[in-house]
N, C-alpha and C positions, 0 to 999 in steps of 0.2 A: 156665943163664944165657942172657939174650936177645942176639940178635945186634944188634950197633951199625949202625945206618943207614949205608948207602954213600954217599959224597961223589961229585961226577961225578970228583976225580981219582982215586979209588980203580976206577971202571968200568973194565974192559977195553974192547978197540978197540970190538967189536961193540955192546957195551951202551953207550958213549959216543955213538956213531954214532945208536942208536936214540932215545936221550934226546934228542939234538940235533934230530933230525928230528921228534920229537912237539913239542919247542918251537917250532920252525918252524911247524909246522901249527896251533899254538895262535895264532901271531901272525900268521899269515896269515889266520886264522880271523876275528880281530879286524879286519881290514882290509877284511871284505867286509860290504855291507850286509845287514841281517835277510831273512829270507825273510817271505812273505806271512803265514804262520802264526806266526811268532814276533812280528810286529806285532800281530796279532789277539790273542795272548795276553799281549802287554805292555798291550794296552788293555783287556783283559777285566773287570778290576775296576771301572774308570770306568763300561764299558760296561753292567756289570751294576747299577750304581747308577741310573743312567739309565734301564734298562728297568724296574727297581722303581718309578722316578716315573712311568713311561708308564702302568703297570697302575693307578697310583693308591693302591697299598698300599705305604706305606714306614714301616719302623719308625722310632721317634723316642724321644728323651730329651728332657725339659723343653721339648718343642716343636719341637725341632731335628731334621732327618731325618738317620739314620745308617745307615751300610753296613757290612758285615764287611768286614774289610782282606784277609784271606786265608781261603780256605774252610777250611783246617784248623784255623785260629784262633778263639779266641772274642775277639778283639780289635775293638772298632768304634770307627769315627771318623764326626765330622760329615761329612755329603756336602759342605758348603761348603768345608771346611778340604780335602778331597780334592779338589775341583775347583781351590782355589786353589794347591795344590801342583802339580797337573798345569800349571796356567797358568803357574806360575813356572819349570816344569822346561822347558815349550814355548816360554817366552820365551829362556831361554837358548839353546835349540837353534836356533829361526828367530824372529828377533826381528820381523821384519815380517809375521809370519804373523797372519790375523786371527782372534781368539778372542773376539770381542765378545758372541756368543750364551751360549757358556758363563761369560764374566764377568758378563754380566746375570742369568743364573740364580742364579749364587752368591750375588751379593748380595742377590737376593731370598730366596733359602733363610738368608743371614744374617740379615736382618731380619724372618724369620717370615713373608714374604708368600707366599701361594699362587702357584704356577707354573701355565701354561697348557701345553695339549698342544702347540700349536706351537711353544712355546718349546722344549720338550724335543726336539721333531723337529729343531729348529735345531742344538741340539746335537749329536744324532747326526750331520748334514751336516758338521759341524765334525769331529767324530769321524772320520769317512771321511776326510776331507781330510787330517788328522793321520796316520792310518795310510798313506795314499798318500805322505806326505812322509818317513815314518819309514824307507821304501824307499830314500831317496836318501843317507841317512846312513851312515857306516861304523859298526860296533858299537862300536868303541872311542870313538869320539865319543858314543855314546849312554850307553854304560857311566860315561864321565868326567862328563857332564852329569848323570846321575843320582845319582852319588857325591857331587858338589858340591852338588847340592841336598839331598842327606840330610845331610851335614855341616852347611850352613846351617841346617837345620830343628833339628838337635841344639844348634847355637850359641845358637838363639833359646832355645829349651828351658832352657838352662844360664843363660839371661840376659847371656851375653857378646856379644850382638848384639841391636839393636833390631828389632823385627818391622817388616817392610815395610807 
């Protein structure tokens, strides 16, 4: 017979204190800003897509540049859609932040226009500034913004919300 999972009410005094301390540590961690390596990991997929563009060798489907969403998956997405999602997320986090270089590259990719090396470099400058800005936000704020943007994407896919 399997043991039933314990509830907090059924924990003894020491187990309850340990559980509450773990909960407090979790909450405290969400109030801290991300580390530099966490910010770099968060931006790694879009950086990888721009690195591919910089080399001049980009996978494409029907003439649109694509990138792998996650290194373990076989899911691919259009690069312009990835950039637009990133821009929407960053518009939610920092409305006044200048992302015009990335917006320009996204529009060019969307319309099938070739991009130039200096435009990709301008996107890297923007990404570096984004990385620095990410270090000023609390993790909870970043998680909330990412979850909100994911919900918006799902609502758009279901047709319950108009695409911006």
